[in-house]
matplotlib code that plots the C-alpha trace (Angstrom):
import matplotlib.pyplot as plt

x = [8.0, 10.1, 9.9, 6.2, 5.9, 7.9, 5.6, 2.4, 3.5, 5.4, 8.8, 10.8, 14.0, 15.6, 17.5, 14.2, 13.1, 16.4, 15.6, 12.2, 13.9, 16.1, 13.1, 12.6, 8.8, 9.2, 11.8, 9.4, 6.6, 8.6, 10.2, 13.8, 16.2, 18.0, 18.2, 19.7, 20.9, 19.4, 22.2, 20.5, 17.2, 18.9, 20.9, 17.8, 15.6, 18.3, 17.8, 14.2, 13.3, 11.1, 9.4, 7.3, 6.2, 5.3, 3.4, 1.5, 0.5, -0.8, -2.8, -4.3, -5.4, -6.8, -8.8, -10.2, -11.2, -12.8, -14.8, -16.0, -14.4, -13.4, -17.0, -18.0, -17.1, -17.0, -17.2, -19.8, -19.2, -15.5, -12.6, -10.1, -6.4, -3.8, -0.1, 2.3, 5.9, 6.6, 9.8, 10.3, 13.3, 16.3, 19.6, 22.7, 24.9, 23.6, 23.6, 23.5, 24.2, 20.6, 20.5, 19.7, 21.7, 21.0, 22.4, 20.3, 20.7, 20.8, 21.2, 22.7, 23.4, 22.1, 25.0, 23.9, 25.7, 25.0, 25.1, 24.8, 21.6, 20.8, 17.2, 15.0, 12.1, 9.5, 6.5, 3.4, 0.0, -3.0, -6.7, -8.3, -12.1, -12.7, -12.7, -10.1, -7.2, -5.0, -1.5, -1.0, 2.7, 5.8, 8.7, 11.9, 13.9, 17.4, 20.4, 20.2, 16.7, 13.9, 10.5, 8.6, 10.8, 10.1, 6.3, 6.3, 8.1, 5.5, 2.6, 4.0, 4.4, 0.9, -0.9, 1.6, 0.5, -3.1, -4.4, -5.3, -8.9, -8.1, -9.0, -10.5, -9.5, -5.9, -5.2, -1.8, 0.1, 1.2, 4.7, 3.2, 1.5, 3.7, 2.9, 4.5, 2.3, -0.9, 0.1, 0.6, -2.8, -4.5, -2.8, -4.2, -7.6, -7.2, -8.8, -6.1, -7.0, -3.9, -3.7, -2.5, 0.0, 2.4, 4.8, 2.8, 2.7, 1.3, -1.7, -2.2, -2.3, -4.5, -7.0, -7.1, -7.7, -10.4, -12.3, -12.0, -14.1, -17.2, -19.5, -19.2, -20.7, -22.1, -23.0, -24.0, -24.8, -24.4, -25.3, -24.0, -24.6, -23.2, -21.6, -22.7, -20.6, -21.1, -19.2, -18.6, -17.2, -15.7, -15.1, -13.4, -12.0, -9.4, -6.6, -3.0, -0.8, 2.2, 3.1, 0.7, 1.4, 1.0, -2.1, -5.3, -6.6, -9.7, -9.3, -11.6, -11.5, -13.5, -14.0, -15.5, -16.7, -17.4, -19.8, -19.7, -21.6, -19.6, -20.6, -19.4, -20.5, -23.2, -24.7, -24.5, -22.8, -22.5, -18.9, -17.8, -14.0, -12.4, -10.4, -12.0, -10.6, -9.5, -8.5, -7.3, -7.0, -6.4, -8.2, -9.3, -12.2, -15.3, -18.0, -18.3]
y = [5.9, 2.9, 3.7, 4.2, 0.8, -0.8, 0.8, -0.3, -3.9, -4.0, -4.9, -6.3, -4.5, -2.3, -5.3, -7.0, -3.7, -3.7, -7.1, -5.7, -2.6, -4.9, -5.8, -3.6, -3.3, -1.9, 0.6, 1.8, 2.1, 4.3, 6.3, 5.2, 5.1, 2.1, -0.1, 1.2, -0.3, 0.0, 2.5, 5.0, 4.7, 5.3, 8.3, 9.9, 9.4, 10.9, 14.1, 14.5, 17.4, 15.9, 19.0, 19.7, 16.1, 16.2, 19.4, 17.9, 14.9, 17.2, 19.2, 16.1, 14.8, 18.2, 18.3, 14.8, 15.9, 19.1, 17.1, 14.8, 11.7, 10.4, 10.7, 7.4, 4.8, 7.1, 5.2, 6.9, 10.0, 9.9, 9.5, 6.7, 6.8, 4.1, 4.4, 1.6, 0.7, -0.8, -2.2, -0.9, -2.8, -4.8, -5.9, -7.9, -6.0, -2.5, 0.2, 4.0, 6.4, 6.1, 2.3, 0.4, -2.7, -6.1, -9.6, -12.3, -16.0, -18.0, -21.6, -21.9, -25.6, -26.5, -24.6, -21.8, -18.5, -14.9, -12.1, -8.4, -7.1, -3.4, -2.3, 0.8, 1.1, 3.8, 4.8, 5.7, 7.2, 6.3, 6.9, 3.4, 4.1, 5.3, 3.3, 5.8, 4.8, 7.8, 7.9, 11.1, 11.1, 8.9, 9.2, 7.3, 5.7, 6.9, 4.8, 4.4, 5.6, 3.5, 3.0, 4.6, 7.7, 8.0, 7.5, 10.3, 12.6, 11.9, 12.5, 15.9, 16.8, 15.8, 18.8, 21.2, 20.2, 19.0, 20.5, 18.6, 17.7, 16.1, 12.7, 11.8, 8.2, 6.9, 3.2, 2.1, -1.1, -2.3, -0.8, 2.7, 2.1, 4.7, 7.9, 10.3, 8.9, 9.2, 12.8, 13.7, 12.3, 14.1, 17.4, 17.2, 15.9, 12.4, 9.3, 6.6, 2.9, 0.8, -3.0, -4.3, -7.1, -8.4, -5.5, -3.8, -6.8, -4.9, -3.5, -6.7, -8.9, -6.5, -6.3, -10.1, -10.8, -8.1, -9.4, -13.1, -12.3, -10.9, -11.6, -9.6, -6.1, -6.6, -9.6, -9.5, -11.7, -10.5, -12.5, -12.5, -14.8, -18.2, -16.7, -15.9, -13.8, -14.1, -11.6, -10.6, -7.3, -6.4, -2.7, -1.0, 2.5, 3.9, 1.4, 2.8, 2.4, 1.3, 2.8, 4.3, 7.9, 7.0, 8.2, 6.2, 4.4, 2.5, -1.2, -3.2, -6.9, -8.6, -12.2, -13.3, -16.7, -17.3, -20.0, -20.8, -23.0, -25.4, -27.8, -31.3, -34.2, -32.1, -31.0, -27.8, -28.3, -25.7, -25.5, -23.5, -23.1, -24.1, -21.0, -17.7, -14.3, -12.3, -8.7, -6.5, -2.8, 0.4, 3.5, 7.0, 6.6, 7.7, 5.5, 2.1]
z = [-26.1, -25.2, -21.5, -21.8, -23.5, -20.6, -18.1, -19.7, -20.2, -16.9, -18.3, -15.4, -16.4, -19.0, -20.2, -21.1, -22.8, -24.7, -26.2, -27.5, -28.9, -31.0, -33.2, -36.3, -36.0, -32.4, -33.6, -36.3, -33.8, -31.4, -34.3, -33.5, -36.5, -35.0, -31.9, -28.7, -25.4, -21.9, -21.1, -23.4, -21.5, -18.2, -19.5, -21.1, -18.0, -15.8, -17.7, -16.7, -14.5, -11.7, -10.2, -13.3, -13.4, -9.7, -10.2, -13.2, -10.9, -8.3, -10.8, -12.3, -8.9, -7.9, -11.1, -10.3, -6.8, -8.2, -10.7, -8.0, -9.5, -6.0, -4.7, -6.1, -3.5, -0.5, 2.9, 5.0, 3.0, 3.5, 0.9, 1.9, 1.1, 1.9, 2.5, 2.2, 1.1, -2.3, -3.9, -7.4, -8.7, -7.7, -9.4, -8.5, -11.0, -11.5, -8.8, -8.2, -5.4, -4.2, -4.1, -0.9, -0.2, 1.3, 1.5, -0.3, 0.2, -3.1, -4.0, -7.4, -8.1, -4.6, -2.9, -0.5, -1.2, -0.3, -2.8, -2.5, -4.0, -4.9, -4.8, -4.7, -2.3, -1.8, 0.3, -1.8, -0.9, -3.0, -3.1, -2.6, -2.0, -5.5, -8.8, -9.9, -7.6, -8.1, -6.7, -4.7, -3.9, -3.6, -1.2, -2.0, 0.8, 0.9, 2.1, 5.8, 6.1, 7.5, 5.9, 8.8, 8.6, 4.9, 5.5, 8.1, 5.8, 3.0, 5.4, 6.3, 2.6, 1.5, 3.2, 1.6, -1.9, -1.5, 1.7, 4.9, 3.8, 0.4, 2.0, 5.3, 6.3, 6.1, 6.0, 7.3, 7.9, 11.3, 10.8, 11.1, 14.5, 16.1, 18.1, 15.6, 12.8, 15.0, 16.0, 12.4, 11.4, 14.3, 13.3, 9.8, 10.7, 9.2, 10.8, 10.8, 10.6, 11.3, 11.0, 14.4, 14.6, 17.2, 16.7, 19.5, 22.0, 24.9, 23.0, 21.0, 24.1, 26.0, 23.1, 22.6, 26.3, 26.5, 23.5, 24.6, 27.8, 26.1, 23.2, 20.0, 19.9, 16.3, 14.3, 10.6, 7.6, 4.0, 1.0, -2.6, -5.5, -4.3, -1.2, 2.4, 4.8, 8.5, 10.6, 14.2, 15.4, 18.8, 19.5, 22.5, 22.9, 25.3, 25.1, 25.4, 22.3, 24.4, 27.7, 30.2, 29.0, 25.3, 23.4, 23.7, 20.6, 19.6, 18.8, 16.6, 16.0, 13.2, 12.2, 9.0, 7.8, 4.1, 2.9, -0.8, -3.2, -5.3, -8.1, -7.3, -9.5, -11.0, -7.7, -5.7, -2.3, 0.4, 1.8, 4.8, 5.0, 8.3, 8.5, 9.2, 8.4, 11.5, 11.7, 14.5, 13.9, 15.8, 14.9, 15.9, 13.5, 15.4, 13.8, 12.2]

ax = plt.figure().add_subplot(projection="3d")
ax.plot(x, y, z, "-o")
ax.set_aspect("equal")
plt.show()
């Protein structure tokens, strides 16, 4: 009950949770005969058997899919999932065998020093198109393992527990714009949509130059109460991911301008921000 309380109210550490356990009303609420330290929480959680908890998560998500809970919010009839890395916790004093390590620059008293920090990071896959944003699975990074390697391991595990067609579109960060990830998505029938940044300089430069020479393929305007969105979309297929023998991908560029109404001195004024929102993405998705 104490761990559940910390999860619901997003306690930053077990030490913060320990301070709340010291209050008598909290002890009565969780049914504890007395206060206990954060070491007790760690010791008890280490005794949990994870496979039954993971099986329960899979069963819950399968039931949600069977009851068509994920159907609300489909994108062109497709269910969208996203995969990304998250950092769960960090500490300068506590560590375990599975901790990752890094050097962090601090300035206590204005003096720059470096301290060794221990942290845990994971890659998670979550349904994002539905109002119920269920987490499907989590893969923890091990010492010496890269985030893209953990992500690829998680992608191979998902079809084993859910099947390949549990979702249709997979959103990925620029870090995962790699051939093994695209091959894995193609093998399981997912349409990957990957944010494109300068980590792929050849593809990025080719796409920017290509789109700069021609007008947008699609222009649209959408209105909402007090807001107006004006967008432009460029779309081109058949660009190599990196080298000439790499797989061909589709690249989409979008620009959005937002015009808003603001009250100033009792009057409504229309304001268009100077900056526009720009996106560049690679995809094997077959239709806009």
